[in-house]
C-alpha positions in Angstrom: -39.0 -26.2 -56.8 -35.7 -27.2 -58.3 -34.5 -24.4 -60.4 -31.7 -23.9 -62.9 -28.6 -21.8 -62.7 -29.1 -18.1 -62.7 -26.5 -15.5 -63.4 -23.3 -16.6 -65.1 -21.1 -15.6 -62.2 -23.3 -17.6 -59.7 -23.2 -20.6 -62.0 -19.4 -20.6 -62.1 -19.3 -20.8 -58.3 -21.4 -24.0 -58.1 -19.7 -26.9 -56.5 -21.2 -29.1 -59.3 -19.6 -27.4 -62.3 -16.2 -28.0 -63.9 -13.3 -27.3 -61.6 -15.5 -27.8 -58.5 -16.8 -31.3 -58.5 -13.2 -32.7 -59.0 -12.6 -33.0 -55.3 -13.4 -35.9 -53.1 -10.3 -34.6 -51.4 -7.3 -32.6 -52.8 -5.3 -35.8 -53.1 -2.4 -37.1 -51.1 -2.8 -38.0 -47.5 -6.5 -37.4 -46.7 -6.5 -35.9 -43.2 -8.3 -37.3 -40.2 -10.0 -40.1 -42.2 -12.5 -37.7 -43.6 -14.3 -37.8 -46.9 -16.8 -35.6 -48.6 -19.7 -37.8 -47.8 -19.0 -37.9 -44.1 -18.6 -34.1 -44.0 -21.9 -33.6 -45.9 -23.7 -35.9 -43.5 -22.4 -34.0 -40.5 -23.4 -30.7 -42.2 -27.0 -31.9 -42.7 -27.1 -33.2 -39.1 -25.9 -29.8 -37.7 -28.3 -27.8 -39.9 -31.2 -29.9 -38.7 -30.2 -29.5 -35.0 -29.1 -25.9 -34.9 -30.3 -24.1 -38.1 -28.7 -22.2 -40.9 -27.8 -19.1 -38.9 -25.7 -20.9 -36.3 -23.9 -23.1 -38.9 -20.2 -22.4 -39.4 -17.1 -24.3 -40.7 -15.6 -24.0 -37.2 -18.7 -25.5 -35.6 -18.7 -28.3 -38.2 -15.0 -29.0 -37.6 -15.8 -29.3 -33.8 -18.6 -31.8 -34.6 -16.2 -33.9 -36.6 -13.4 -33.5 -34.0 -11.0 -32.1 -36.6 -9.5 -28.7 -37.5 -11.3 -26.3 -39.8 -8.4 -26.7 -42.3 -9.1 -30.4 -42.5 -12.6 -29.6 -43.7 -11.2 -27.2 -46.3 -9.2 -30.1 -47.7 -12.5 -31.3 -49.2 -14.4 -28.1 -50.0 -13.2 -24.6 -51.0 -15.9 -22.6 -49.2 -18.9 -22.8 -46.9 -21.1 -22.2 -49.9 -19.8 -25.4 -51.5 -20.6 -27.3 -48.4 -24.2 -25.9 -48.1 -24.7 -26.7 -51.8 -23.7 -30.3 -51.1 -26.1 -30.5 -48.1 -28.9 -29.1 -50.3 -28.5 -31.8 -52.8 -28.0 -34.5 -50.2 -31.5 -34.0 -48.7 -33.0 -34.0 -52.2 -31.8 -37.5 -52.2 -34.4 -38.3 -49.5 -37.1 -38.0 -52.2 -38.2 -41.1 -54.0 -36.0 -41.8 -57.0 -37.4 -41.4 -60.6 -39.3 -44.3 -61.9 -40.4 -45.5 -65.3 -43.7 -44.3 -66.7 -46.2 -46.8 -65.6 -49.3 -45.1 -67.0 -50.5 -44.1 -63.5 -52.9 -41.1 -63.4 -50.7 -38.0 -63.7 -52.9 -36.3 -61.0 -51.9 -38.8 -58.4 -48.3 -38.8 -59.4 -48.2 -35.0 -59.2 -49.9 -35.0 -55.8 -47.3 -37.5 -54.6 -44.4 -35.3 -55.8 -45.9 -32.3 -54.2 -46.6 -34.0 -50.9 -43.0 -35.3 -50.8 -41.5 -31.9 -51.5 -43.7 -30.3 -48.8 -42.5 -32.8 -46.2 -38.9 -32.3 -47.2 -39.2 -28.5 -46.7 -40.8 -29.0 -43.3 -38.4 -31.6 -42.2 -35.4 -29.4 -43.0 -36.4 -25.8 -42.4 -33.0 -24.6 -43.4 -33.6 -25.9 -46.9 -35.9 -23.2 -48.4 -33.3 -20.4 -48.3 -30.7 -22.6 -50.0 -33.1 -23.6 -52.7 -33.4 -19.9 -53.6 -29.7 -19.2 -53.2 -28.0 -22.0 -55.2 -28.6 -23.2 -58.8 -30.0 -26.7 -57.7 -28.0 -28.7 -60.3 -26.7 -31.5 -58.1 -27.5 -35.0 -59.2 -30.4 -35.6 -56.7 -32.0 -32.2 -57.4 -31.8 -32.8 -61.2 -33.3 -36.3 -60.8 -36.3 -34.9 -59.0 -36.7 -32.0 -61.5 -36.6 -34.6 -64.3 -39.3 -36.6 -62.6 -41.5 -33.5 -62.2 -41.2 -32.7 -65.9 -42.0 -36.3 -66.8 -45.2 -36.1 -64.9 -46.3 -32.7 -66.0 -45.6 -33.6 -69.7 -48.4 -36.2 -69.3 -51.0 -33.6 -68.4 -51.9 -32.8 -72.0 -50.7 -29.2 -71.6 -49.0 -27.7 -74.7 -45.2 -27.5 -74.5 -45.2 -23.8 -73.8 -47.3 -24.3 -70.7 -45.2 -27.0 -69.0 -42.8 -24.8 -67.1 -45.7 -22.5 -66.0 -47.6 -25.4 -64.6 -44.5 -26.6 -62.7 -44.0 -23.1 -61.3 -47.7 -22.9 -60.2 -47.6 -26.2 -58.3 -44.1 -26.3 -56.9 -43.8 -22.6 -56.0 -47.0 -23.0 -54.1 -45.6 -26.1 -52.3 -42.4 -24.2 -51.6 -44.2 -21.3 -50.0 -46.6 -23.6 -48.0 -43.8 -25.8 -46.8 -41.6 -22.8 -45.9 -44.3 -21.1 -43.8 -45.2 -24.4 -42.2 -41.6 -25.0 -41.2 -41.3 -21.5 -39.7 -44.6 -22.1 -37.8 -43.3 -25.4 -36.3 -40.0 -23.6 -35.4 -41.9 -21.0 -33.4 -43.8 -23.8 -31.6 -40.6 -25.7 -30.7 -39.2 -22.5 -29.1 -42.4 -22.1 -27.0 -42.3 -25.5 -25.4 -46.0 -26.1 -26.3 -47.5 -28.7 -28.6 -48.8 -27.4 -32.0 -52.4 -27.8 -30.8 -51.7 -26.0 -27.5 -49.9 -23.2 -29.3 -52.8 -22.8 -31.8 -55.4 -22.7 -29.1 -53.6 -20.2 -26.9 -52.8 -17.9 -29.9 -56.5 -18.0 -31.0 -57.7 -17.2 -27.5 -55.3 -14.3 -27.2 -56.4 -12.8 -30.5 -60.1 -13.2 -29.6 -59.5 -11.4 -26.3 -57.8 -8.4 -27.9 -60.4 -5.8 -29.0 -58.2 -4.8 -32.0 -58.1 -8.3 -33.5 -61.2 -10.0 -32.1 -63.3 -8.6 -35.0 -61.2 -10.3 -37.6 -61.5 -13.7 -35.9 -65.3 -13.2 -35.6 -65.6 -12.4 -39.3 -63.8 -15.6 -40.2 -65.5 -17.9 -37.7 -67.7 -19.5 -40.4 -64.7 -20.2 -42.6 -62.7 -21.7 -39.7 -65.7 -23.9 -38.8 -66.3 -25.0 -42.4 -62.6 -25.9 -42.9 -62.8 -28.5 -40.2 -59.9 -30.4 -38.6 -59.5 -31.2 -35.0 -55.8 -30.8 -34.9 -53.2 -28.4 -36.4 -51.9 -31.2 -38.5 -55.4 -32.0 -39.9 -56.0 -28.3 -40.7 -52.7 -27.9 -42.5 -53.2 -31.1 -44.5 -56.7 -30.3 -45.5 -55.8 -26.8 -46.7 -52.8 -28.1 -48.6 -54.8 -30.8 -50.3 -57.6 -28.4 -51.3 -55.2 -25.9 -52.7 -53.4 -28.6 -54.6 -56.7 -29.8 -56.0 -57.4 -26.3 -57.2 -54.1 -26.3 -59.1 -54.7 -29.7 -60.6 -58.1 -28.5 -61.7 -56.6 -25.5 -63.3 -54.1 -27.7 -65.2 -57.0 -29.9 -66.4 -58.8 -26.8 -67.7 -55.9 -25.4 -69.5 -55.1 -28.7 -71.0 -58.7 -29.0 -72.3 -58.3 -25.7 -74.0 -55.4 -27.1 -76.0 
């Protein structure tokens, strides 16, 4: 979930704070026709294609067909650039909207589903959410929308942030693991359903692990779902319903 700045030293280093956000370029003769938006778009594209571990300023410069020093004309550090990319993808989430009186439960589910999809679509995102203060304009707009919805649950003021943590840290964990899972599948060359079936069959054949699968056979059958996507969606929806029910219960207690 979007979080606020942590330690004072880390906050001072944010690209969004005074002395950092000043630059769309250092002024005077912008090199190579670049601008910060183009550099950020290329960063997101590279992170999606190659992942966080392979990303470097030199690799980005090659993608843009410029020198690394040209990129540094617009950002001071690689951290600044990753923070810009982090906020850029938060801009893919629906913008805040006025309060229409819609059931808060459905609004909350919609926000959770969108955040999960974002984490899976950009598997490099979860480490950055935890690393940076998440105070860019898009991240703050999403955080504001979450607070607006959770305020409508009837929870007392002291419970709002706890409810947000319960829901969106669950979504963060679920989406992060799901993204890692699909990353392993992509490396295998199999489809998600083929990967799942082969893994399950291997575990069942191994004497050391077969018992665990046998013990949970009834749970797997009861869960249902013919595909990996259906299984993941069903588990996510049920877990989210449990959290919504918990919020309802706590709100009723007053």
